[in-house]
BALOBA-1460 file (C-alpha; in Angstrom, 3 decimals):
// residues 82
<rec num="1" residu="m" x="85.179" y="45.903" z="-123.584"/>
<rec num="2" residu="c" x="87.234" y="45.045" z="-126.651"/>
<rec num="3" residu="l" x="90.996" y="44.847" z="-126.399"/>
<rec num="4" residu="a" x="93.258" y="44.981" z="-129.429"/>
<rec num="5" residu="i" x="96.983" y="44.332" z="-129.100"/>
<rec num="6" residu="p" x="99.608" y="45.912" z="-131.378"/>
<rec num="7" residu="g" x="101.844" y="43.565" z="-133.330"/>
<rec num="8" residu="k" x="104.241" y="43.560" z="-136.258"/>
<rec num="9" residu="i" x="103.486" y="41.538" z="-139.390"/>
<rec num="10" residu="v" x="106.503" y="39.307" z="-140.019"/>
<rec num="11" residu="a" x="105.063" y="37.162" z="-142.843"/>
<rec num="12" residu="e" x="101.904" y="36.812" z="-144.906"/>
<rec num="13" residu="e" x="100.352" y="34.248" z="-147.207"/>
<rec num="14" residu="l" x="97.178" y="33.574" z="-149.113"/>
<rec num="15" residu="r" x="95.304" y="30.582" z="-147.692"/>
<rec num="16" residu="n" x="91.972" y="29.454" z="-149.168"/>
<rec num="17" residu="g" x="91.499" y="32.925" z="-150.630"/>
<rec num="18" residu="l" x="92.171" y="34.699" z="-147.293"/>
<rec num="19" residu="r" x="95.199" y="36.806" z="-146.348"/>
<rec num="20" residu="i" x="96.798" y="35.328" z="-143.238"/>
<rec num="21" residu="g" x="99.685" y="37.017" z="-141.473"/>
<rec num="22" residu="r" x="102.132" y="35.888" z="-138.847"/>
<rec num="23" residu="v" x="102.106" y="38.738" z="-136.332"/>
<rec num="24" residu="q" x="104.741" y="39.243" z="-133.639"/>
<rec num="25" residu="f" x="103.665" y="40.436" z="-130.187"/>
<rec num="26" residu="g" x="106.868" y="40.843" z="-128.200"/>
<rec num="27" residu="g" x="108.335" y="37.331" z="-128.127"/>
<rec num="28" residu="t" x="105.146" y="35.622" z="-129.337"/>
<rec num="29" residu="v" x="104.101" y="35.066" z="-132.958"/>
<rec num="30" residu="r" x="100.468" y="34.277" z="-133.814"/>
<rec num="31" residu="e" x="98.419" y="34.052" z="-136.984"/>
<rec num="32" residu="a" x="95.847" y="36.742" z="-137.743"/>
<rec num="33" residu="s" x="93.537" y="37.496" z="-140.634"/>
<rec num="34" residu="l" x="94.706" y="40.519" z="-142.636"/>
<rec num="35" residu="d" x="91.596" y="40.881" z="-144.797"/>
<rec num="36" residu="y" x="90.311" y="43.939" z="-142.883"/>
<rec num="37" residu="v" x="93.574" y="45.836" z="-143.494"/>
<rec num="38" residu="p" x="94.356" y="45.439" z="-147.211"/>
<rec num="39" residu="e" x="96.929" y="48.252" z="-147.007"/>
<rec num="40" residu="a" x="99.048" y="46.399" z="-144.390"/>
<rec num="41" residu="g" x="101.969" y="44.172" z="-145.287"/>
<rec num="42" residu="v" x="105.160" y="42.672" z="-143.911"/>
<rec num="43" residu="d" x="106.955" y="45.006" z="-141.443"/>
<rec num="44" residu="d" x="103.778" y="47.031" z="-140.782"/>
<rec num="45" residu="y" x="102.181" y="47.260" z="-137.338"/>
<rec num="46" residu="v" x="98.536" y="46.355" z="-136.850"/>
<rec num="47" residu="m" x="96.069" y="46.219" z="-133.975"/>
<rec num="48" residu="v" x="94.797" y="42.629" z="-133.555"/>
<rec num="49" residu="h" x="91.566" y="41.623" z="-131.838"/>
<rec num="50" residu="v" x="90.542" y="37.939" z="-131.537"/>
<rec num="51" residu="g" x="92.641" y="36.864" z="-134.507"/>
<rec num="52" residu="f" x="91.732" y="39.733" z="-136.843"/>
<rec num="53" residu="a" x="93.949" y="42.700" z="-137.695"/>
<rec num="54" residu="i" x="91.481" y="45.590" z="-137.449"/>
<rec num="55" residu="s" x="93.666" y="48.625" z="-138.177"/>
<rec num="56" residu="k" x="97.141" y="49.622" z="-139.261"/>
<rec num="57" residu="v" x="99.198" y="51.783" z="-136.883"/>
<rec num="58" residu="d" x="102.637" y="53.322" z="-137.057"/>
<rec num="59" residu="a" x="105.521" y="51.967" z="-134.960"/>
<rec num="60" residu="e" x="105.334" y="54.820" z="-132.427"/>
<rec num="61" residu="e" x="101.610" y="54.268" z="-131.822"/>
<rec num="62" residu="a" x="102.176" y="50.509" z="-131.453"/>
<rec num="63" residu="e" x="104.906" y="51.098" z="-128.861"/>
<rec num="64" residu="r" x="102.817" y="53.678" z="-126.973"/>
<rec num="65" residu="t" x="99.824" y="51.307" z="-126.846"/>
<rec num="66" residu="y" x="102.045" y="48.405" z="-125.778"/>
<rec num="67" residu="d" x="103.491" y="50.540" z="-122.952"/>
<rec num="68" residu="l" x="100.005" y="51.469" z="-121.715"/>
<rec num="69" residu="l" x="98.875" y="47.834" z="-121.750"/>
<rec num="70" residu="e" x="102.000" y="46.854" z="-119.831"/>
<rec num="71" residu="q" x="101.320" y="49.550" z="-117.198"/>
<rec num="72" residu="m" x="97.811" y="48.138" z="-116.804"/>
<rec num="73" residu="g" x="99.272" y="44.673" z="-116.239"/>
<rec num="74" residu="a" x="97.566" y="43.304" z="-119.335"/>
<rec num="75" residu="l" x="100.748" y="41.886" z="-120.870"/>
<rec num="76" residu="e" x="102.227" y="39.933" z="-117.953"/>
<rec num="77" residu="g" x="105.841" y="40.985" z="-118.573"/>
<rec num="78" residu="k" x="106.054" y="40.452" z="-122.345"/>
<rec num="79" residu="e" x="108.579" y="42.561" z="-124.214"/>
<rec num="80" residu="p" x="107.506" y="45.414" z="-126.528"/>
<rec num="81" residu="p" x="107.396" y="44.871" z="-130.298"/>
<rec num="82" residu="a" x="110.860" y="44.842" z="-131.907"/>
C-alpha cells in the first residue's frame, strides 16, 4: 500500500536542474521533489510519497486527509498543516 502525506510548500529552489521544495507537514519540514507537479508552487498543498510530490490538492482536501491519517494513528500526534 502506498501512503502519501499532505504538506504545504514553504520554499522551492532549482538544484542540479531539479525543482526541490521544502514541504511542511505539521511541525516538520522536509525536502521533496516537485518535478511531478509543475503547477505547484509556494503556499500550495501537495501529496508527498517517498520524497516526491505526486499531486496538488487544495487546503480543505489536505486538512481532511490529515485528519483521516490522524484518526488511523498514522501521524503519532503531529499537528495539522498550518
